[in-house]
C-alpha positions in Angstrom: 7.6 -42.9 19.8 5.1 -40.7 17.9 6.0 -38.3 15.2 5.6 -35.5 17.8 8.2 -37.1 19.9 10.5 -37.4 16.9 10.0 -33.7 16.0 10.5 -32.6 19.6 13.7 -34.6 20.1 15.2 -33.0 17.0 14.3 -29.4 18.0 11.3 -28.8 15.7 8.6 -28.0 18.2 7.9 -24.5 19.6 4.3 -25.0 20.6 1.4 -27.5 20.2 -2.3 -27.5 20.8 -4.2 -30.2 22.8 -0.9 -32.1 23.4 -2.4 -35.2 25.0 -5.1 -35.6 22.4 -2.5 -34.9 19.7 -0.2 -37.7 21.0 -3.2 -40.1 20.9 -4.0 -38.9 17.4 -0.4 -39.4 16.1 -0.2 -42.9 17.6 -2.5 -43.9 14.7 -1.1 -44.7 11.3 -1.6 -42.6 8.1 -2.6 -39.4 9.8 -2.8 -36.5 7.3 -1.1 -33.2 8.0 -0.2 -30.1 6.0 2.0 -27.1 5.7 1.3 -24.2 3.4 4.0 -22.5 1.1 3.1 -19.2 -0.4 4.8 -18.8 -3.8 6.3 -15.4 -3.2 9.4 -16.5 -5.2 10.2 -19.2 -7.7 12.3 -21.0 -5.2 12.3 -21.8 -1.5 15.4 -21.1 0.6 17.2 -22.5 3.6 14.7 -20.7 5.9 12.0 -23.1 4.5 14.0 -26.2 5.4 12.4 -26.6 8.9 8.8 -27.1 7.5 10.1 -29.2 4.6 12.1 -31.5 7.0 9.1 -31.7 9.4 6.9 -33.0 6.6 9.6 -35.5 5.6 9.7 -36.8 9.2 5.9 -37.1 9.3 6.1 -39.2 6.2 8.9 -41.3 7.7 6.6 -41.9 10.6 4.0 -43.4 8.2 1.8 -40.4 8.0 0.6 -38.6 4.9 1.9 -35.0 4.4 0.3 -32.4 2.2 2.4 -29.6 0.7 -0.1 -26.9 0.1 0.9 -24.3 -2.5 -0.7 -20.9 -1.8 -1.9 -20.1 -5.3 -4.9 -18.4 -3.9 -3.5 -16.9 -0.6 -0.3 -15.8 -2.5 -2.5 -13.3 -4.4 -3.2 -11.7 -1.0 -0.1 -11.9 1.1 0.3 -13.1 4.7 0.9 -10.1 7.1 2.4 -12.5 9.7 6.0 -11.5 10.6 6.0 -8.5 8.3 6.1 -4.8 9.2 4.9 -3.7 5.7 2.5 -5.0 3.1 3.9 -7.6 0.7 4.1 -6.7 -3.0 1.1 -8.0 -5.0 2.1 -10.8 -7.3 0.7 -11.1 -10.8 -1.1 -14.3 -11.9 1.7 -15.1 -14.4 4.4 -14.7 -11.8 2.5 -16.8 -9.4 2.1 -19.7 -11.9 5.9 -19.5 -12.6 6.8 -19.6 -8.9 4.4 -22.5 -8.2 6.3 -24.7 -10.7 9.6 -24.0 -9.0 8.3 -24.8 -5.5 6.7 -28.0 -6.7 10.0 -29.3 -8.0 11.6 -28.6 -4.6 8.9 -30.3 -2.6 9.4 -33.4 -4.7 13.0 -33.7 -3.5 11.8 -34.0 0.2 8.6 -36.0 -0.2 7.6 -39.2 -2.0 4.4 -38.4 -3.9 4.0 -41.9 -5.4 0.7 -43.7 -4.7 -0.7 -40.7 -2.8 1.9 -41.2 0.0 2.0 -37.4 0.0 -0.3 -34.9 -1.7 0.6 -31.7 -3.6 -2.4 -29.3 -3.6 -3.0 -25.7 -4.6 -5.5 -23.6 -2.6 -6.4 -21.6 -5.7 -8.5 -24.7 -6.5 -11.1 -23.7 -3.9 -10.3 -20.1 -3.0 -10.4 -18.3 -6.4 -14.0 -19.5 -7.0 -15.4 -18.2 -3.6 -18.3 -15.8 -3.8 -17.9 -12.9 -1.4 -21.4 -12.7 0.2 -21.8 -16.5 0.8 -18.2 -16.6 2.2 -19.0 -13.8 4.7 -22.3 -15.4 5.7 -21.0 -19.0 6.0 -17.4 -18.4 7.2 -16.9 -14.8 8.3 -19.6 -15.1 11.0 -17.4 -17.5 12.9 -14.6 -14.9 13.4 -14.4 -12.3 16.2 -12.6 -9.1 15.1 -11.7 -8.5 18.7 -9.9 -11.8 18.8 -8.3 -11.4 15.4 -6.6 -8.1 16.2 -5.0 -9.7 19.3 -3.1 -12.1 17.0 0.6 -11.3 17.1 0.9 -10.9 13.3 -2.0 -8.4 13.2 -0.8 -6.5 16.4 2.6 -5.9 14.9 1.1 -4.5 11.7 -1.5 -2.4 13.4 1.3 -0.8 15.5 3.5 -0.2 12.4 3.6 3.1 10.4 2.0 1.5 7.4 -0.8 -0.2 9.3 -2.8 -3.3 8.2 -4.4 -3.4 4.8 -8.0 -4.7 4.6 -6.8 -7.3 2.0 -4.3 -8.7 4.4 -6.9 -8.7 7.2 -8.7 -11.4 5.3 -5.7 -13.7 5.3 -6.6 -15.4 8.6 -10.0 -16.3 7.2 -8.6 -17.7 4.1 -5.9 -19.8 5.8 -8.6 -21.1 8.3 -10.8 -21.9 5.3 -7.9 -23.9 3.8 -7.7 -26.0 7.0 -11.4 -26.6 7.0 -11.4 -27.6 3.3 -8.5 -30.0 3.8 -10.2 -31.5 6.9 -13.4 -32.0 4.9 -11.9 -33.4 1.7 -8.8 -35.2 2.9 -9.5 -35.8 6.7 -6.4 -33.6 7.4 -6.6 -32.6 11.0 -3.1 -31.3 11.7 -1.6 -28.1 10.5 2.1 -27.2 11.1 3.9 -23.9 10.5 6.3 -21.3 11.9 5.7 -19.7 15.3 4.4 -16.6 13.5 1.5 -18.8 12.2 0.1 -19.6 15.7 -2.9 -17.2 15.4 -3.8 -18.5 11.9 -3.5 -22.1 13.0 -5.6 -21.7 16.1 -8.3 -19.9 14.1 -8.3 -22.8 11.6 -8.7 -25.3 14.4 -11.7 -23.3 15.8 -13.3 -23.1 12.3 -12.9 -26.9 11.8 -14.6 -27.5 15.2 -17.5 -25.0 14.5 -18.3 -26.1 10.9 -17.3 -29.8 10.8 -17.6 -30.6 14.5 -14.1 -32.2 14.4 -11.1 -31.8 16.7 -8.1 -30.5 14.8 -4.5 -29.8 16.0 -1.6 -27.5 15.5 2.2 -27.6 15.8 4.5 -24.6 15.4 8.2 -24.4 14.8 10.7 -22.0 16.5 12.5 -19.4 14.5 15.9 -20.9 13.8 18.9 -18.7 14.2 22.7 -19.3 14.3 24.6 -19.1 17.6 25.4 -15.5 16.7 21.7 -14.6 16.4 21.6 -14.4 12.6 18.5 -15.7 10.8 19.0 -19.0 9.0 20.0 -18.7 5.3 21.4 -15.2 5.4 24.9 -14.6 4.0 26.9 -11.8 2.4 25.5 -13.0 -0.9 21.9 -12.8 0.3 19.5 -15.8 0.7 20.7 -19.4 0.3 18.2 -20.8 -2.2 17.2 -24.5 -2.9 17.2 -23.8 -6.6 20.6 -24.9 -8.0 20.4 -22.1 -10.6 20.2 -19.5 -7.8 22.6 -21.2 -5.3 24.8 -23.8 -6.8 25.2 -27.2 -5.0 28.8 -26.3 -4.3 27.9 -23.0 -2.7 25.1 -24.8 -0.8 27.6 -27.3 0.5 30.0 -24.4 1.5 27.2 -22.7 3.4 26.8 -25.8 5.6 30.5 -26.5 6.0 31.0 -23.0 7.3 28.6 -23.6 10.2 29.8 -22.3 13.5 31.1 -25.0 15.9 28.3 -24.2 18.3 25.6 -24.9 15.7 26.7 -28.2 14.3 24.8 -30.5 16.6 21.6 -28.4 16.3 21.8 -28.3 12.5 22.5 -32.0 12.2 19.3 -32.6 14.2 17.2 -30.3 12.1 18.6 -30.7 8.6 19.7 -34.3 8.3 18.0 -37.7 8.9 21.0 -39.1 10.8 20.1 -40.9 14.1 19.9 -38.7 17.2 22.0 -41.2 19.2 24.9 -40.4 16.8 24.2 -36.6 16.7 24.2 -36.3 20.5 27.9 -37.3 20.6 28.8 -34.3 18.3 28.8 -32.0 21.3 31.8 -33.8 22.7 33.9 -33.2 19.5 36.4 -30.5 18.9 39.2 -29.5 16.6 39.6 -31.7 13.5 36.7 -33.9 14.6 34.2 -31.1 14.7 35.4 -30.2 11.2 34.6 -33.7 10.1 31.1 -33.4 11.6 30.7 -30.2 9.5 31.7 -32.1 6.4 29.0 -34.7 7.2 26.4 -32.0 7.8 27.3 -30.3 4.4 27.3 -33.7 2.6 23.9 -34.9 4.1 22.1 -31.5 3.7 23.3 -31.1 0.1 22.3 -34.7 -0.7 18.8 -34.1 0.6 18.3 -30.9 -1.4 20.2 -31.7 -4.6 20.7 -35.5 -4.7 23.6 -37.7 -3.7 25.5 -37.1 -7.0 25.6 -33.4 -6.5 26.7 -33.8 -2.9 29.6 -36.0 -4.0 30.6 -33.4 -6.6 30.5 -30.6 -4.1 32.4 -32.8 -1.6 35.1 -33.5 -4.3 35.3 -29.8 -5.2 35.8 -28.9 -1.5 38.4 -31.6 -1.0 40.4 -30.4 -4.1 40.5 -26.9 -2.5 41.2 -27.8 1.1 43.2 -30.9 0.9 43.1 -34.5 2.0 41.4 -35.5 5.3 40.0 -38.6 6.9 36.7 -38.9 8.7 36.7 -41.4 11.5 34.2 -44.2 11.1 33.0 -43.5 14.6 31.8 -40.0 13.7 28.2 -40.0 12.5 28.7 -43.5 11.2 25.3 -43.7 9.4 26.4 -41.1 6.9 27.4 -42.3 3.5 30.1 -39.6 3.1 33.4 -40.9 1.8 35.6 -41.6 4.9 39.0 -41.2 3.1 39.5 -38.5 0.6 42.2 -38.1 -2.0 42.7 -34.8 -3.9 42.2 -35.4 -7.6 41.0 -32.5 -9.7 39.2 -29.2 -9.2 36.7 -29.9 -12.0 33.7 -29.4 -9.7 34.8 -26.0 -8.4 32.5 -23.2 -9.7 33.9 -21.5 -12.8 33.3 -18.6 -15.1 34.5 -18.5 -18.7 36.1 -15.4 -20.1 37.2 -14.7 -23.7 41.0 -14.5 -24.0 40.7 -11.3 -26.1 39.3 -9.5 -23.1 42.5 -10.2 -21.3 44.7 -8.4 -23.8 44.2 -5.1 -22.0 44.0 -6.7 -18.6 41.1 -7.0 -16.2 41.1 -5.6 -12.7 41.1 -8.3 -10.1 38.4 -6.3 -8.3 36.1 -6.7 -11.3 36.5 -10.5 -11.3 35.7 -10.8 -7.6 32.4 -9.0 -8.3 31.5 -10.9 -11.5 32.1 -14.3 -9.8 29.9 -13.2 -6.8 32.8 -13.7 -4.4 32.1 -10.1 -3.4 28.8 -8.2 -3.7 30.3 -4.9 -4.9 33.6 -3.3 -6.0 33.9 -1.5 -2.6 33.6 -4.9 -0.9 36.3 -6.4 -3.2 38.6 -3.5 -2.6 38.1 -3.8 1.1 38.9 -7.6 0.9 42.1 -6.9 -0.9 43.2 -4.1 1.4 42.7 -6.5 4.4 44.8 -9.2 2.7 42.0 -11.6 1.9 42.1 -11.6 -1.9 44.2 -14.2 -3.7 45.0 -15.2 -7.3 46.4 -18.7 -7.7 46.9 -18.8 -4.0 49.2 -15.6 -4.1 47.9 -12.7 -2.1 46.9 -9.6 -4.1 48.9 -6.6 -2.8 47.1 -3.8 -4.6 43.5 -2.9 -5.3 44.6 -1.8 -8.8 46.0 -5.2 -9.7 45.3 -6.2 -13.2 45.2 -9.7 -14.5 46.5 -10.8 -18.0 46.7 -14.0 -20.0 50.1 -14.6 -18.5 48.5 -15.0 -15.1 46.6 -18.1 -16.3 47.9 -21.6 -15.7 46.7 -24.2 -18.2 44.0 -21.6 -19.2 42.7 -21.4 -15.6 43.0 -18.8 -12.9 41.9 -19.5 -9.3 40.4 -16.6 -7.3 40.1 -16.9 -3.5 38.3 -14.7 -1.1 39.4 -15.3 2.5 40.1 -18.9 3.5 37.3 -20.9 2.0 35.6 -19.2 -1.0 37.0 -20.2 -4.4 36.1 -19.5 -8.0 37.9 -20.4 -11.3 38.2 -18.1 -14.3 38.5 -20.3 -17.4 40.1 -18.8 -20.6 38.3 -19.6 -23.8 
């Protein structure tokens, strides 16, 4: 089984180029492939997990992945999949963002002994001279063909149109592919389905300039069964940076997966064997909830480490009670099979000075401060609908104030709905 077979069996593949030749190519060992990550933020999010996991599977298949940080292309902005021009990023912001993304890539890939490479396209792009670039590279591109690319067509039809800066992005990404092919014998580029035009153009440039056959694989856009884009919640994006999305909240994101998505998400976002995952479709009731716990535990362990996964698991258990996971459900997982409620020390908490409580604090304010709700209006609506709790007692009024007497052992437990908890700790 080649790496392409592995990716396809787990739901990663939307489209490929030269499939028969690519299968032959991937039957070799130590093939080099790459995916680019533009540093538009200082953290990747759940929407970036498909390419990250794809690179990890390539490495597990004894190939060498390259994580390419777009230090150069990030200064331009990719128009693909966008209806308006991206905000221009300053050099200082770009450098800061690159450091955060590097830390996250290192959680998914082993960079020791050049088993994987972490490169920055600013190394070769920022030193390019415009006239030589147009003469040597630009002459290989047909404007007629470029504007037929889906990413460009969408922008050309939009009200804002396509900026000339962005129009150059396809040339730069193609140049990246050529540079990696020349310097690292990297002949496979992977990316989202919106990158198809850029990848095909890069393959063409590699053929024209280096006389080498290159390949491309694209991934489908992953949505939930309700049609929502991966990683979107009432709080916004689900980040891989623990300072932006805590490991506990990350765990809760996965455990709240819809029943219909569990098998698909286990395939994409864990390394558990497909033979075990394929049986999940037969589960229901308490057993499908056990599978969700495994999904949350495995996904959190990959992104934040096993220790943080265990803490999040313990925190979740302390809130929702004992349960037992059958050894026959996803048996390759290292999740604890029997759970015993101990303490809630790992539940997210916010400290508040006891003097503040002398005059009382509206429960609505605490729901917003702890990010259980995005706004006061959302918190009021939650309480009116009967979904706001303090120490597991339903709040009856949106004007409810909390005082020191409401704390038990200097702690107060807020709950939004059935599954979102946060502690207020008196200091």
